[in-house]
N, C-alpha and C positions, 0 to 999 in steps of 0.2 A: 488532508484536509482534517479540520478539528473535531466534528462531531460526529463522521464516520465511520465507521468499525470496518475497516476493509475485510476481509478473509485471506488476503495474501494467497487467494483461493489456489495458484495451480493449477485447477481444476481440469476434470478432463469430463466432457458429458458426452452426452448419445448427437451420433450422425443421423438426422434423418433420412430416409433412404431415398439413393440416388437415383435409382436404376430401377430396373420390375422385379431384382432381385429380392426376395422380402425374407429368404433365410436365414435362421437364429446362429449357424456357425458360422467361423468368419473364414472365407472361400480361398482366401488369398496366403495362407499357409497356414503355420502351427498356431494354436491358440495362445495369446500374450501373457495369460496368467500364466500356464503352465510354462510357455519357454523363458520366459522371465525367472523362475523358481532356482535358489541355488541351493541343490539339496547337498550340501556339504554343512548347511545351518542349521540348526534346531528351531521348527516353528518358535518351541517357546523357551528358545534362549533371546535369538532377535528376528523378531517377525519380518521386520523393515528389509535384511540382508536376504530372510529367507526368501520373502518374496519378491523379491528387486534383485536381487543380487548377481544372477548372469547375467543380467544384463546391463546392470555396471561395467563388470567385468571385461566385457563384450565391446563396450563404449565408453573409454575416457575420456575425461572432461577435456573437452577441447581449447587450445591454448588461450585462446580470443575472451570465453568464456568462462565465469565463477560458476559456474553449475549445469552439470545433464541430468537431463531426465525427462519425464513425459512435460514440462513445460516448456523445456527449450523445443520438444520436438514440435508442439503445436505453437509456438511461437513463430520457428522456421515456418512455418504456414503460413501464417498470419503477417511475416513481413514480406514473404514471396505474393503473397494478392497485392497487399499495399505496395510494392514494388512497382509490382506491374498499374498497378491505378497508377503512380508518378508517374513513371519512365512514358506511359500514353500519353500522361501530362501535357510532359514536358516536350513529346515529337509533336505535338498539333501547332500548327503553324498559326498563325494567326488567331488564336483562340482567342473571343469577345471579353473585353478587358472586364474584370471586375467577374466573371464567372469562377464556379468555382473551381474548374478543370486549368484555368490561367492562373487561377496562383496558387494549388498544388504544385504546378509544372514549374513555375517561377521561383517557386522555394528550393525545390528540389533539385532544380537546375545550379542557380547558386550555392546549391551547399555541394554537387558534384563537381564544378569548378575550381581547382585546386590550385590550378593554376593563380587565379587571381586572387584566390584567398591568398597564398604565399607569398605572394608580392608586394600585396595590403598589409600583414601582420597587423600592428593594431591600431593601423589609422584609422578605420573606423571609428575608433574609440577614443583617436588623443582629442576631439571637445570636450568630453568628458573627463578625461584627468585633468585638462589644462583649468578645465571650471572647480573641481575639486581642488586641487593644488589652490586656485584664489579664494580658497574658503579665510573669510579673515574674524569670523568669530562662529558661537553656536547657532544663533538663527539663520546665516548661509550653512551650514553644515546639516542640520536637520532639513532644512531642503533639497541637499541632497542625498541625504536620505532619503527622504519620499519620493524624490525622482528615480533614485533604485530599486525602491519597494515595487516603482511601478514597472520598467523594465527588465529587472535581472532577477534577484532575488530580495533575500528580508535581513537586511543588516540591522543590529540592535536588538530588537524584537520581532515575533510575531503580530501584524496587523490584517486584518479582512471583516467583511459584514456576512454576518451569518446569520441564521435564524435564534430567535432568543431562545435560551434552553427555559423559561421560566413561559414566557407566551410564546406559542412555535408558530403563533400565523404573524409576527409581527419580527422583522431583523433590527439589529441588532448589529453597536462596532465592538468586536472584542480585539484586545490587544494580553498576549502570551507572551512567556519569557522565551528569546530565542538569542541569534546572532551568531550561532557559533558554528566556526567551519568544519568541527568534528561529526559524527555523529550523533553524539552524547554527552553530558558534562564529565560522565567517568574515564574518558580519554585523557583527560588534563591532569587526574589526580592517582587511579588504581596505579598499584608497584609493582606489577607485575611483568616478569621479563617482558611477553607483548605488549603491554600499552608503552612500557617506558622507549620500548624502542619506535612503536609508533610516534609518539611526543618529538623524538629528537629528526623522526623521517620528518614529519608535516613542520616544524623547525628549517630543517634543508628548502622542503618546498615552498614555502614562505621567501624564503631567501632567492630563491631560481624566481621564482612569479615576480618579484621587483626587480630585479636585475631586466629582464623580459619589459618591462616598463620604462626601462631606461637608466634603473638608480645605477649608480655606482658599487661594486665591490662591498664596500661597508658599509654605505648610505642604504645595499639593500640589505643585507646583515642585522645592523642597528634596526632599520623598522621592522622585517623580521620577528628581532627579540621583542619586541614592543609590544607587537600586532601579539603575539604567544600571553604578553602577561596582560594584555588589554582582553583579551576571550578567555584566558585562567579566571579573570578576575568576573568575569559574566558566567563562567559556567558556577566558579564557588556559590554565587546570587541564585543559582537556577534551584530547583526543586530536584529529585531524584524523577526519572524517569515514572515510576513506581506510584508516586506520589501524586503525579497530573492525572492520573488519572479517577479518582473519582471526582465527579461531576460536580458534585455538591460544594464540595471546598475549595472547587476551582470555578466558583460561581461568584464575582464581587460585582456588583451592580454600583456603578457608582455615579453621580452627579458630575458633567465633566468640570467643574466650578470645583470640585473638592481634586479630582484628579489632578488639577494643576494647582493648586493647594500644596498639593502634598508632593511634586516636582517641580520646585520652582524654577530650576532650570532647564526646565524643558518648553518650550515654546508650544503648545499642544494647537491652538486656533492657527497659526503658522504652517505645521504639517498637516492637518485635516485641510485647508484650504489649498493648500499645492496637494495633496492626493487628490482631492476631488470632491470634495465633501464639504457639504455644508449645513447650518442649523444643526450642529451637533450636540445635546441636550446632555445624555448620557452613558457612558461606554460600561461594558464588560471586563473585565478585568481579573486573568486569570491567578495572576503572581503579585500581587501587590511589593511583595517586600524586594521581588525581582527588579523593579521601576524604578522601589526606593533606593537601592544600590546603583543602579543605574543613571540614576539623578545625579550622585556625587562621584561618580567616576564620570560625566562631562564635565567638572573641574578639575578633579585630582589626577586625571591623566592630559596632558597638554595636546593641544588642539592640534597639532601635528601627527599625533597618535591616532587621534582618531581619523583624522582624513586618509593616513596611507590605512588605515582598518577599511577603510568604504570603498579606497581605490582596489583592495585585495578582494571586497566583497563581490566590486563588482565584474573583473574579471574572472574568479573564479565559475559565476554563474553562467558566463554567457563562455567562456574555455573552450568550449565544443561547438561553437562555429567559426573560431576562430584557425589562425594558422596553424600548422603543423606542429610548429615548435611550443608554441602556449599550448597544446590539444596533448603532445606527447608530453608536457612537464604535469598538468593536471594529473593527467592515466596515471605516470608511472605512481603518482600519491595516493589518487583518489580509486584506483582499479587493480595497482601491483601490492601496494604495502598494504592498506586497507584489507582487499577480497582476493588478493592471489591471483588475478589475472596477468596471463604472462606476456601477451600482445594483443594491439587493439582489435577490431571488428573491422573488415571489409569497409572503404570507407561507404562502398552502397548499399551497407548495412545501415552504417551511424546516421548516415541519411536520411533514410528510409525510416528511421525511428525518429529521426527530432523531426521530422517534415509530420509525421502522424501525430507528434506528440502536440508540436504547436498547433496544429492544422487538421486536428482529428475529428473538429466538426464538422467538417466540408470533405476529407477522408472518409466519413463514414455513410455519407448520403450515396456518393459512390460504391460503396462495400454494401450495403444493404443491397442497393439495385442487381450487381453485376454479381456478387458472390456468397449471401446468406442464403441456404436453402430455405425454399417455402415451407411455412407450416409447421417455422422455429418457435414461434411464440405461442402456438397451440399447443407444441408438446410438454416445453418447459411447465407452461401453467398447469397442467397435467399433472407433471411430478410433484409438481410445488403443491397443492389441493392434495394430495397423496398425504402428502407431510404435515400439513395443518389438521390434516386430519385424525391423524397418528397422534400430532403433539396434543390435542384438543381429549382425548380420548387420555393420553397419560396424564394431562394436571386434574381431570377429575376423579385418577386415581391413585394419587397421591396421600402416602399415610404421614407427611408433614407439615400439610400447608393446610390453613384452615377455610372452613367452608366461604368464610365469607371473602376471603383471599382469592380463593379458586376463581370465583362468580368473577371477581375484578380481572382476573387473568385469562380469562375464557373471553370477558370483553376486548381484553387490548389484541390478544389471538385473533377475536375476530373483523377486527379491523384491521390489520396488517395489511398495508397496499403492498401489490404481487407487479413488480414491473419486467417485464425479462424479452430480449429481442433488441430491439430500439424505441428511442422515441418518437412518438406520435407528429409533435413539429422539432423543427431544428430553431435552434440560437441565428438570429443573424449578423451574418461579420459583412456584410456589405460595406461595411465602412474602413473595414482593414486592407489596408495598402500593403501588395504584396510587388517586388520587381527582380531583374534577374541580375541585381548587377550589386547586391553587399546582404550574404547570409548571415551576418551578425544585427546586420540593421531589420532585414526579415525579422529575427524574431525577435527584438525586441520590440517590433509592432505587433508579434503576436502577443507577447508578454503585458505591452500596455493595453491590449486589445482585451485582455481576458481580465485586468485590473482594474480596468473603468466598469467593465459590464460588472463586477462585483460590486464596486463602490456605489454601481449606480443603483441599485438592489434596496439601498439606505431610504427608510420613508417611503417605500412599495411595498406592495400585498404580496406575499407570497407564493411565486406558482409553486405548486407541489407536483405539479406535475413536469416539471426540471427534470433532466439528467445528469447528474457526474460524471460520468463515463460515456464514452462511445462504443457502437455495438462492434468495433474489432477490439477493444481491451480486454485481455485474457483476465478478469478477476470478476468479483463480484461484491455488494456489500449492505452492509442493513444501517442506515439512517433513524436516529433515536426520534429526529425531532419530526419526520414526517412518518413516522412506523411505518418503513417501508423497506424491501429488500429488492436490489434489483442487479440484475441477472442478462449482463451483455450476449447479443446473439451469438459471437464467436465461440463462446463457451459447446458450440457446438461440435467439437472435432473430438474424435478419440482415435488416435494412430494404432493401427491396424484391426478396424473396421470403417474403413474407407466408403466401400459400397454395400455393405451390409447393417441392419439394424443392430444394435449391441442386444444381448439378451437380459433381462429383465434386473439378475445379479449386479452387472455391473452399472447397470442406469440407477435404481435403487441404492448400492451403495456411493454411486460419483457423487450423479445428481440427485437426489434424493437425501441424503446422508452429510457428506462434504460440503456439497453447496445448500440448498434450500434448508435442511434440519440445524445445519452450521448457520446460519445466517439467520435462520427463526429464533435462537438461541439468544443471539446477540440484545433483543428485545427482549431479556429474561435473565441476564447476565446478572455479575456483580453491578455491570455500571446500568444497560440497560433496566433493569428490576425498576430503577429510579425513574422512569419517564414513563408515564400514563400513556391510552390508549389515543389522548389528542398528541402526543408529543412533547408536552410538559414537563417540566421537571420537577415532580410530584410524588412525595411516599407515598403507596397506595397499599401499605401490607403494613397487615397487626404487629406490632412489636416481639410479641411470642413468634411468627412467621419468617421474623425477619432475623431472629435471633436461631434459627433452625436453619435458615439457607443458609448465612456464612458460618456457621459451622461446619459445613458440609464442604464450605467452598474452602474451607481451611485446610482439611484431608487432603483436596487437589493441590494446592498451595505445597501443600510440607511432600507430597509425590514427586512434584516438579523441582523441587529443590534438592532433592536426590540427585539426580540426573547430572551427569558431567559431559558436558555438549564434544570439548574440545581441552586439549592440554590437560589445566586444571581448575578449571573455571565450567561452573557450573550454570545449571539455566535458572533464573529469575523467576522462582512459582508466583510471588505477587505480582508483578510485572505482566507475568505470559497466563494468569487465571482465565481471564475471561475467553480469549481463544481456546486454553484449552478445556475450558467447560462445553462450550461452541462444540470442540469435535469431541467428545465425551458424548453430549448429548445427542449431536446430530450422526453418528456411526448407531448408535440406538435405535436411533425413533427412523433411518434410514429400512434398518433390519428389521424392526416392525411393518413396514409400511411392505416391504419386499415379502414377509412373511402372505401375505392376503394374494400375492399374485399365483397364476396356475403355476410357475414354474416350479414355487417352491410346495405347493400343497401338491403336484404330482409328482415329487420331487426327481424333479428331469435330471438327468446326468447330462453333461456335457464336455468334452473333453476327458470323461474319467476324472471328472470332481462333479462332489452333491454341492445343491444349492447354497449350500453355508460355506462350503471351503472356496465355492466361487464370489459369495459376498463380500468374506474377510480379505481374501484374494485382491479380489476389488480395491479395496480399501486401500490396501497396500501398493496398486498404481495410481492410485489416485495422487501419492505423495512420493512416486518414484523421484525421487531429486539426490545429486549427489551433489556433495558441497564443497568445494574447497575450505581447509581447516582453517585460514585466514578468513573467507567469509563465515562460516560459523562462527568465529569471535566476536566479531563485528557485529552480527545478527545479534547475539546473545547480549550482546553488553548495550543495542542500541534499538530492539526489536521486541513489540509486547508479544509476535509469534514464537512460539518456538523451532528450530529446526525441526525439517520436515520429518525424519527418525522416528524423535520421539513424538511428532505427532499420532505415529500408526503406534508404536510401542505402550505409550502414557492410555491413550483410549483402552487399546485395547487388553488392558493387562485387568481395566477394571470389570471387563463383560465377561461374566458366566460363560455364555454362547461360545465362546472365543475359547475357553478354556475345553469343551464338552468340547469341540468341534478338529480342534490340533492336540487332543489330551496332554493336554500343559498339566504338569505334573509339581510338586513342592519339590523342588532341588533347581528347576527352572528358574532362570536368571529372571522373567518376564510375571515370575508367577506371586501373588499376593495372598496372603489370609483373606477372610471374607473380612475379616475386621477394618483392614485397612481399603478396602476398597472402594474408589468410590460414588456414591447414589445421591444422585440431585433432583435429575427428572427422568 
């Protein structure tokens, strides 16, 4: 989503006591922080492998996954719980029509019915393909594009309703560059061997998908080549990903009449009407030059090319809900080629994940009742508050920020809303129809409901109580327009502490640092600092403070630019700087909060480790993620988050207390001179 800065947390959070055992030690085996250590690696050379290497050696990446580690362990736990919800719902005889469990059960059943899926093939999309084939002009083409936006994907551009960056209590229509089938424009132009290989495989994939749609070999090859040319043109007109991060440069509010005048080939009235919008007066355009280029492409590329392009985007977005041939063709490119995954997940796991994705709001209600431990909200709020208090202290003591900006920063911090656990009210999905007869139609219905729900917000007051994640979603986010942090309840899981409370070193490193500390900083990083306490895009910094701040962020950009993630591919420090700033500040604030605990003050030893050692090892545990090289390469090109390894070694290389704890010396790979250590918050 456009304005929500996700942590991609792969977080590990505390487990609430599930039994009367309240001891600090893990009673089910060796301490995970100790048992994961690879003593063959020097801590000061690669702390990521030092902290996690033994676990990686003992737990190779499964053939059906792109990564393995803490996130996968926790996701497996969640999947098992959601599977129980799905299977028990599907087993109910004659459930009340329209009930949550009827919809969950029928959606799951339709996905598990592989016999019917393979018998149907693409039959459930035939009318859609026929309608696109019958398009005679650009007006009809735009109606089909609007339809696909509602039921499947986002061809041509991104289009949605969200909070106006400058008037956060009002909804606005946003139009952003988009419409690419590869995850970043760089895939279409980079000249390294991996990018060249991916382009070749993508062209093969396009041809194969058109053949599945019934094209002859020659027609499929030609359609694939033309779609590739069309998408390459769209990619050329797109801004680089790092250039889309600045909210000021990507905010262009225009009267609809001006947008229409700049795009004479595009009937925006027709598109908006088909999408369900009425009385549109203004729109916010992210990248005007992209739309100007696309306006020209509507005429310079033949109508037939655009029709083929729409067909591909329809089937690409829905392939996971179709027959095995279609699914496996999509899997072979998007999972195997792009991410190195060797084989598909079992059908039950795929269907569980897709049911959760489509009906997450309904599953969430059952999940909270049946699986979320009581006391989750209270404990998460407690730790969140401790981090907020530490951050307030740090702002007051900054040596580079002026008093006037400190006052405004503290005011913004004081208005941050923390949402944890689950929402107090749920969305009303009573109008959503689900049955057992068509998996893809069920998915399209769910997509259509979500699209209509988003569109319906236009012209209505902003509901600041709304959540954009479900309680069973293992992630967290900061939303600058609401000035809020949201941490879903399932983040309560930590493998290795299933029946005891983890000690404060883990809790304050993983919950305090990697979650709350990280997310709070998104309100003050290179993007968040441009939003005020009301969530409005407004510069509240003095010019001198801004200069000092961005001088410091340049250091972290330079630091991460130097890291080689895979092959010869460097991390993009400019693109990842917001997440890197949040990681660095988060682990520091978690440490400061931990120092106030009894465990730290009493120098309590656990499993032979000092409090400091446990804290930093727990930070390594929080990012215990081993990824395939293909997945790492894809992430570096298309994601604002650094790969897990560098989310550990990068921030820790800047923290003196880490050096002291693990005796990091000059000559060690992670050692950095004081002049290069990044100090921001």
